[in-house]
KEGUPA-199531 format. One line per 4 residues: number of its first residue (from 1); for each residue x, y, z of C-alpha. Coordinates in steps of 0.1 Angstrom, whole numbers, plus 5000, padded with zeros to 4 digits. Layout:
NUM) X:Y:Z | ...
//
This chain:
1) 5000:5000:5000 | 5017:5032:4988 | 5003:5067:4994 | 5013:5097:4973
5) 4997:5131:4976 | 4989:5154:4947 | 4982:5130:4919 | 4963:5147:4891
9) 4967:5122:4862 | 4993:5122:4835 | 5020:5109:4858 | 5044:5081:4846
13) 5041:5049:4866 | 5067:5021:4868 | 5061:4989:4887 | 5089:4963:4892
17) 5087:4926:4901 | 5051:4926:4913 | 5040:4896:4893 | 5058:4863:4885
21) 5054:4867:4847 | 5063:4904:4844 | 5094:4922:4857 | 5083:4957:4848
25) 5050:4974:4841 | 5052:5010:4828 | 5024:5033:4818 | 5011:5069:4822
29) 4980:5076:4842 | 4952:5089:4821 | 4946:5126:4826 | 4910:5134:4828
33) 4891:5166:4839 | 4858:5161:4857 | 4833:5189:4863 | 4801:5187:4883
37) 4770:5208:4881 | 4746:5204:4911 | 4711:5219:4912 | 4701:5230:4947
41) 4667:5247:4951 | 4667:5258:4914 | 4702:5272:4916 | 4730:5256:4896
45) 4764:5253:4914 | 4795:5243:4895 | 4824:5224:4912 | 4855:5205:4901
49) 4866:5170:4910 | 4900:5160:4922 | 4917:5126:4919 | 4916:5109:4953
53) 4925:5073:4948 | 4944:5052:4923 | 4943:5014:4925 | 4966:4994:4903
57) 4962:4956:4901 | 4992:4945:4880 | 4984:4908:4880 | 4952:4914:4860
61) 4963:4947:4843 | 4936:4967:4859 | 4936:5004:4869 | 4909:5022:4889
65) 4909:5060:4894 | 4884:5077:4918 | 4876:5114:4918 | 4859:5133:4946
69) 4841:5166:4948 | 4820:5184:4974 | 4799:5215:4978 | 4785:5233:5007
73) 4748:5225:5010 | 4744:5230:5047 | 4708:5235:5057 | 4696:5229:5022
77) 4708:5193:5016 | 4672:5182:5014 | 4668:5205:4983 | 4695:5189:4962
81) 4678:5180:4930 | 4705:5166:4906 | 4742:5164:4899 | 4755:5163:4863
85) 4790:5149:4858 | 4810:5159:4826 | 4845:5148:4817 | 4871:5157:4792
89) 4900:5134:4782 | 4931:5155:4783 | 4956:5127:4777 | 4953:5089:4776
//
């Protein structure tokens, strides 16, 4: 379990000797931009997501990336209607 702060996508990754059949696995994290639009009580609020978690499973060549966002909806959380998620691929 490795922890690194400040990942945004686009970073080079090199893994060594993590599986019996592969001595090296190298790739670049996809760089994606997520934007969110949340409607609260007929008002649209825009907010950005940030990359929070990267899980790499080298034995099955699987990559998972999780983005997180948040907005202040104190005292009106019961009025949240919808959230729309848009994304743009910056670099794969």
